[in-house]
C-alpha positions in Angstrom: -22.9 -10.3 -1.5 -24.4 -7.2 -3.1 -23.0 -3.9 -1.9 -24.5 -0.5 -3.0 -21.3 1.3 -2.3 -18.2 1.6 0.0 -20.4 2.5 3.0 -22.4 -0.7 2.5 -19.2 -2.7 2.6 -18.0 -0.8 5.8 -21.3 -1.8 7.5 -20.8 -5.4 6.4 -17.2 -5.5 7.7 -18.3 -4.0 11.0 -21.0 -6.6 11.5 -18.4 -9.3 10.8 -15.9 -7.8 13.3 -13.6 -7.1 10.3 -13.2 -3.3 10.8 -11.7 -1.1 13.5 -12.8 2.5 13.9 -9.9 4.7 15.0 -11.4 7.8 16.7 -8.2 9.4 18.1 -6.7 12.2 16.0 -4.2 11.0 13.5 -2.1 12.6 10.8 -2.4 11.9 7.1 1.3 12.8 6.9 2.9 9.3 7.1 1.1 8.4 10.4 -1.9 6.7 8.8 0.3 4.8 6.4 2.5 3.6 9.2 -0.4 2.4 11.3 -1.9 0.7 8.3 1.4 -1.1 7.4 1.9 -2.2 11.1 -1.6 -3.7 11.1 -1.4 -5.3 7.6 -3.1 -8.7 7.1 -5.7 -7.9 9.7 -8.9 -5.8 10.0 -9.8 -2.8 7.8 -9.1 0.5 9.4 -11.4 3.5 9.3 -9.7 6.7 10.5 -12.5 9.1 11.7 -10.5 12.0 13.0 -7.8 13.1 10.5 -5.8 16.2 11.5 -5.5 17.7 8.0 -8.9 17.0 6.6 -12.6 16.7 7.4 -12.8 13.5 5.3 -12.5 10.0 6.9 -9.8 7.7 5.5 -10.1 3.9 5.1 -7.3 1.5 4.5 -6.6 -2.3 4.5 -10.0 -3.2 3.0 -8.5 -6.1 1.0 -5.6 -6.9 3.3 -7.1 -10.1 4.5 -7.8 -12.7 1.8 -10.5 -14.3 4.0 -12.4 -11.0 4.1 -12.2 -10.8 0.3 -13.7 -14.2 0.1 -16.6 -13.1 2.3 -17.2 -10.1 0.0 -17.8 -12.5 -2.9 -19.3 -15.6 -1.1 -16.2 -17.6 -2.0 -13.4 -19.7 -0.5 -10.0 -17.9 0.0 -8.2 -20.7 -1.8 -10.6 -20.6 -4.8 -11.1 -16.9 -5.3 -9.5 -17.4 -8.8 -12.4 -19.6 -9.8 -15.0 -17.1 -8.5 -13.4 -14.2 -10.3 -13.0 -16.3 -13.5 -16.7 -17.2 -13.4 -17.5 -13.4 -13.3 -15.4 -12.8 -16.4 -17.4 -15.4 -18.3 -20.8 -14.1 -17.1 -20.4 -10.3 -17.0 -23.3 -8.0 -16.2 -23.1 -4.7 -18.2 -23.2 -1.4 -16.3 -26.4 0.6 -16.0 -26.2 4.3 -17.0 -28.1 6.5 -14.5 -28.6 10.2 -13.9 -29.0 10.0 -10.1 -25.5 9.8 -8.6 -24.8 10.1 -4.8 -21.3 11.4 -5.6 -22.9 14.6 -7.1 -23.9 15.8 -3.6 -21.0 18.2 -3.8 -19.4 19.6 -7.0 -16.6 22.1 -7.5 -15.5 23.5 -10.9 -13.1 26.2 -9.8 -10.9 23.5 -8.5 -8.2 23.7 -5.8 -7.3 20.0 -5.4 -5.1 20.7 -2.3 -8.3 21.9 -0.5 -10.4 18.8 -1.5 -8.2 15.7 -1.5 -6.8 14.5 1.8 -3.0 15.2 1.8 -1.8 11.6 2.3 1.9 10.9 2.4 3.3 7.3 2.9 6.9 7.8 4.1 9.2 10.8 4.8 11.1 10.0 1.6 8.0 10.3 -0.6 7.5 13.1 -3.2 6.1 16.2 -1.5 3.2 16.1 -4.0 -0.1 14.8 -2.5 -0.4 11.2 -3.8 -3.6 9.4 -4.5 -3.5 5.7 -3.7 -6.8 4.4 -5.0 -7.2 6.2 -8.3 -9.3 4.2 -10.7 -9.0 6.0 -14.1 -12.0 5.5 -16.3 -12.1 6.5 -20.0 -13.9 5.8 -23.2 -12.0 4.3 -26.1 -11.9 7.1 -28.7 -14.6 6.8 -31.4 -16.5 4.2 -29.4 -18.7 3.9 -26.3 -16.4 1.2 -24.8 -15.5 2.1 -21.3 -12.2 1.0 -19.7 -10.8 1.5 -16.3 -7.6 0.7 -14.3 -5.6 1.8 -11.4 -2.9 4.4 -12.2 -0.7 6.2 -9.7 -1.5 9.9 -9.6 -0.4 13.0 -7.7 -1.3 16.6 -7.4 1.2 18.9 -9.1 -0.9 22.2 -9.1 -4.1 23.8 -8.1 -6.0 22.0 -10.9 -3.3 19.7 -12.4 -2.2 16.1 -11.6 0.5 13.7 -12.8 -0.5 10.3 -14.0 2.0 7.4 -14.2 0.9 4.9 -16.7 1.3 1.2 -15.8 3.0 -0.6 -18.7 0.7 -2.9 -20.7 -2.6 -1.3 -19.6 -5.1 -0.4 -22.3 -4.7 3.3 -21.5 -1.1 3.2 -22.6 -1.9 2.2 -26.2 -4.6 4.8 -26.4 -2.4 7.6 -25.1 0.4 6.6 -27.6 -2.1 6.9 -30.4 -3.5 10.2 -29.2 0.0 11.6 -28.8 0.7 11.0 -32.4 -2.5 12.7 -33.3 -1.9 15.6 -30.9 -5.2 14.9 -29.1 -6.4 14.7 -25.5 -8.0 11.9 -23.5 -11.0 12.7 -21.3 -10.9 10.8 -18.0 -12.5 10.5 -14.7 -10.7 9.4 -11.5 -12.9 7.4 -9.2 -12.1 6.9 -5.6 -14.0 4.5 -3.3 -16.8 2.1 -4.4 -18.2 -1.3 -3.7 -15.6 -4.1 -3.3 -16.4 -5.6 -6.7 -15.6 -2.3 -8.5 -12.4 -1.9 -6.6 -11.0 -5.3 -7.4 -12.4 -5.6 -11.0 -10.4 -2.5 -11.9 -7.3 -4.7 -11.6 -8.7 -7.3 -14.1 -8.0 -7.9 -17.7 -11.3 -7.8 -19.5 -14.7 -6.1 -19.4 -14.0 -4.7 -16.0 -17.3 -3.0 -15.3 -19.1 -6.2 -16.5 -17.0 -8.3 -14.2 -17.7 -5.9 -11.3 -21.4 -6.3 -11.9 -21.2 -10.0 -12.0 -19.1 -10.2 -8.7 -21.6 -7.8 -7.1 -24.7 -9.6 -8.4 -26.1 -6.4 -10.0 -24.9 -3.8 -12.5 -22.5 -1.1 -11.7 -24.1 2.2 -12.0 -22.3 4.8 -14.0 -23.2 8.4 -14.8 -22.2 10.7 -17.7 -19.4 13.1 -16.7 -20.4 16.7 -16.4 -17.4 18.5 -18.0 -15.7 15.8 -20.2 -16.9 13.1 -22.5 -16.9 10.0 -20.3 -18.5 8.3 -17.4 -17.9 7.9 -13.6 -19.0 5.5 -10.9 -22.3 6.9 -9.6 -21.7 5.8 -6.0 -18.0 6.6 -5.7 -16.9 8.7 -2.8 -14.8 11.1 -4.9 -14.8 11.7 -8.7 -12.3 13.9 -10.4 -13.0 14.9 -14.0 -10.4 16.1 -16.5 -8.4 15.3 -19.6 -4.9 14.0 -20.3 -3.2 16.4 -22.7 -0.7 14.2 -24.5 1.3 17.2 -25.5 2.0 18.2 -21.9 4.2 16.5 -19.3 5.0 17.0 -15.7 7.1 15.5 -12.9 6.1 13.2 -10.1 8.7 14.9 -7.9 9.3 18.7 -8.2 13.1 18.3 -7.8 13.3 16.4 -11.1 12.3 19.7 -12.8 15.4 21.2 -11.2 17.7 18.7 -12.8 17.9 16.1 -10.1 18.3 12.7 -11.7 16.5 10.4 -9.3 13.8 10.9 -6.7 11.3 8.6 -5.0 7.6 8.7 -5.4 6.2 6.3 -2.7 6.7 2.7 -1.8 5.6 0.4 -4.6 4.2 -3.1 -4.7 7.6 -4.8 -4.9 8.5 -3.4 -1.5 11.0 -0.9 -2.9 10.6 2.9 -2.8 9.2 3.7 -6.2 11.1 6.0 -8.5 9.5 9.3 -9.6 9.3 9.9 -13.3 8.4 12.5 -16.0 4.7 11.7 -16.8 1.7 12.9 -18.6 -0.3 15.7 -17.1 -4.0 15.8 -16.3 -5.9 19.1 -16.4 -8.8 18.9 -13.9 -12.2 20.4 -14.8 -14.4 19.4 -11.9 -14.4 17.4 -8.6 -17.4 15.7 -7.1 -17.7 14.1 -3.7 -20.3 12.8 -1.3 -21.3 14.4 2.0 -18.9 13.3 4.7 -16.7 11.5 2.1 -14.6 8.4 2.9 -11.3 8.4 1.1 -9.9 4.9 0.2 -6.1 4.8 0.2 -4.6 1.3 -0.3 -0.9 1.2 0.3 0.9 -0.2 -2.8 3.4 -2.0 -0.5 0.8 -4.0 1.4 -1.5 -7.0 1.2 -4.3 -4.6 0.5 -2.9 -4.0 -2.9 -1.4 -7.5 -3.3 -4.9 -9.0 -2.9 -6.4 -6.5 -5.3 -3.9 -7.4 -8.0 -3.2 -11.1 -7.5 -6.8 -12.4 -7.6 -7.6 -11.2 -11.1 -4.3 -12.5 -12.4 -4.9 -15.9 -10.7 -8.3 -15.9 -12.4 -6.7 -15.2 -15.8 -4.2 -18.1 -15.3 -7.0 -20.4 -14.0 -9.0 -19.7 -17.1 -6.1 -20.7 -19.3 -5.6 -23.9 -17.4 -9.2 -24.7 -17.5 -9.2 -24.4 -21.2 -6.3 -26.8 -21.5 -7.6 -29.5 -19.0 -10.6 -28.6 -16.9 -10.6 -31.9 -15.0 -7.0 -31.4 -13.9 -6.7 -27.8 -12.7 -7.7 -27.4 -9.0 -6.6 -23.8 -8.2 -4.1 -21.0 -8.8 -2.7 -19.2 -5.7 -0.1 -16.5 -5.6 1.8 -16.5 -2.3 2.2 -13.2 -0.4 5.9 -13.0 -1.1 5.3 -13.4 -4.8 3.8 -9.9 -4.8 0.9 -10.7 -7.0 2.7 -10.1 -10.3 5.7 -12.3 -10.0 4.6 -15.9 -9.2 2.0 -18.5 -8.4 1.4 -22.0 -7.2 -0.7 -24.1 -9.5 -2.4 -27.0 -7.8 -3.4 -30.0 -10.0 -5.4 -33.2 -9.6 -3.8 -35.9 -11.7 -6.2 -38.8 -11.7 -5.3 -40.6 -14.9 -2.1 -41.5 -16.6 -2.8 -39.2 -19.5 -2.9 -36.3 -17.0 0.8 -36.6 -16.5 2.6 -33.6 -18.2 -0.5 -31.4 -18.2 1.0 -29.5 -15.2 3.9 -28.3 -17.5 1.4 -27.0 -20.0 -0.3 -25.1 -17.2 3.0 -23.5 -16.1 3.9 -22.5 -19.6 0.5 -21.0 -20.1 0.8 -19.0 -16.9 3.8 -17.1 -18.2 2.2 -16.3 -21.5 -0.3 -13.7 -20.2 -0.3 -11.0 -22.9 -0.1 -8.1 -20.6 2.9 -7.5 -18.3 4.1 -7.8 -15.6 4.5 -11.5 -15.9 5.2 -14.4 -13.5 8.8 -15.1 -12.8 8.4 -18.2 -10.5 5.7 -20.8 -11.0 5.4 -24.0 -9.0 3.1 -26.9 -9.8 2.0 -29.1 -6.9 -0.4 -31.9 -6.2 -3.7 -31.6 -4.3 -2.2 -32.8 -1.0 -0.2 -29.6 -0.7 -1.5 -26.5 1.1 -1.0 -23.7 -1.5 -1.6 -21.0 1.1 1.5 -22.1 3.0 4.9 -21.2 1.6 6.6 -23.8 3.8 4.5 -26.6 2.5 5.2 -25.5 -1.1 8.9 -25.5 -0.3 8.5 -29.0 1.2 6.9 -30.2 -2.1 9.8 -28.6 -4.1 12.5 -30.2 -1.9 10.8 -33.7 -1.8 9.3 -33.9 -5.3 11.0 -31.7 -7.8 13.6 -33.2 -10.2 15.9 -30.3 -10.8 17.5 -31.9 -13.8 14.5 -33.1 -15.7 11.4 -31.3 -14.4 12.6 -27.7 -13.8 12.6 -25.2 -16.6 13.6 -21.7 -17.4 11.9 -19.9 -20.2 12.2 -16.3 -21.5 9.2 -14.1 -20.9 8.3 -10.8 -22.4 8.0 -7.5 -20.8 10.6 -5.4 -19.0 10.5 -5.6 -15.2 12.3 -3.7 -12.4 13.8 -5.7 -9.6 16.8 -3.9 -8.0 16.3 -0.8 -10.0 17.8 -2.2 -13.1 15.6 -2.8 -16.1 15.9 -6.3 -17.5 14.0 -8.8 -19.6 13.8 -11.9 -17.3 13.4 -15.6 -17.6 10.8 -17.4 -15.6 11.6 -20.4 -13.5 9.0 -23.2 -13.7 9.3 -26.0 -11.1 7.3 -29.2 -11.4 6.9 -30.3 -7.8 4.2 -32.9 -8.5 4.6 -36.6 -8.0 4.9 -38.5 -11.3 1.6 -40.4 -11.9 3.3 -43.8 -11.7 4.9 -43.0 -8.4 1.9 -41.8 -6.4 1.9 -44.8 -4.1 5.4 -44.0 -2.9 4.6 -40.4 -1.9 1.6 -40.7 0.5 1.7 -38.1 3.2 1.6 -39.2 6.8 -1.8 -39.4 8.5 -2.1 -39.6 12.3 -5.0 -40.8 14.4 -7.2 -38.1 15.8 -6.9 -37.6 19.5 -8.8 -35.4 22.0 -6.1 -33.3 23.6 -8.5 -31.8 26.1 -8.3 -35.2 28.0 -4.7 -34.4 28.8 -4.3 -30.6 28.7 -6.5 -27.7 29.7 -7.9 -25.3 27.1 -5.6 -22.6 28.5 -2.6 -24.9 28.0 -3.6 -25.8 24.5 -4.1 -22.1 23.6 -0.6 -21.3 24.9 0.9 -24.1 22.9 -0.8 -23.1 19.7 0.6 -19.6 20.1 4.1 -21.1 20.4 3.7 -23.2 17.3 4.8 -21.9 14.0 2.2 -21.1 11.3 3.6 -24.0 9.3 3.0 -26.5 12.1 -0.5 -25.2 12.6 -1.3 -25.6 8.9 0.4 -29.0 8.9 -2.2 -30.2 11.4 -4.9 -30.0 8.7 -2.8 -32.3 6.5 -1.4 -34.7 9.2 -4.6 -35.9 10.9 -7.4 -38.0 9.5 -10.5 -36.0 8.6 -8.7 -32.7 9.0 
């Protein structure tokens, strides 16, 4: 699907009964976040009457994988393939002068008066945090434009903190500029078409991938106060520069000597720690009339889906290069939290295909940019990769824990229980050895018309009582399902 902007996507979701408009007054101080968390894995939420701001706030755009598949004319199980195809056929951005986001511009900036004062939990930093900040910048001495999500917060009238995600391109650039005592011009882009929002989590040519996913180029415009570009049809754009000689704190109490404070809930499900970070000096803010503020919760499926699909695509591409006729799909289960695991489904049709699944798993933990997978499971194509119970069934019934389970050291520091460590990855081969396939055929039952024996109301009641695993098992257990 082609989407001109976020508003176009909202219209699409509404037509597909995939969006709820909440018209009652609601507070940006923890209340919106709590509602969004309680309604995760469901429809997108558009809050139209926010107590502290005139802006509307939207959440949960990507919280349902099936909706993401609709955005990109794909299948939820094979989104990795769709995204990978976009990485191999990028459409370069188009530079334009006309930008809807320039409908309103402020240069004497007071960020607290412009940005909706979102807070996620009562234990968060008192700073106003920005959830959907896509930081765009040019590589110094080139016209190459990069972008990525970075967590940011407002620390002053025209100043922000920026926490740099390890392994992102911006980290290497800032380290170099700090040695040179230089600044990095940036724009912070909030809101845009779905392709732009998800491509920012990718690994290569993100604007080109966004264009390919959207079926037409992303439109970018030269920034007005710094050397850079911004998304022309964003809802908000903040211009400024990161002064590598200056730092600030993500929580004000850290400046008073406190050793540990929280920022907001992070993707792992823990309260994220606040740190000393680089500072952004803001030079201008642009926003559309009646702006719509996108705030994905980090600790939600909204963010999990934004992050996991590009990583799945990266792994899918590696596997495709190794054995294109064996790889079926790559799927990261919800509990794997996007960064930390995946299920790789294979199609072993020939004897020489045996062992390729191990190569796939090893490739999956060799992604050059952390965080990296910690648990990878290879399964056959008779396993439902969307169902954790079915993956566990394959592990329990098919894995040989002595000979076909491996631990390998992987690079990159991670944070699990708050302790920094360099982990091992666990690789589990839960596929049937090629020569034993005839001994591991899953049960298939005869199809039967249950309406001959039960009313529709009785059937509906029974389905509600059945577990998700049993409902998914029906697709495997009956002929033609």
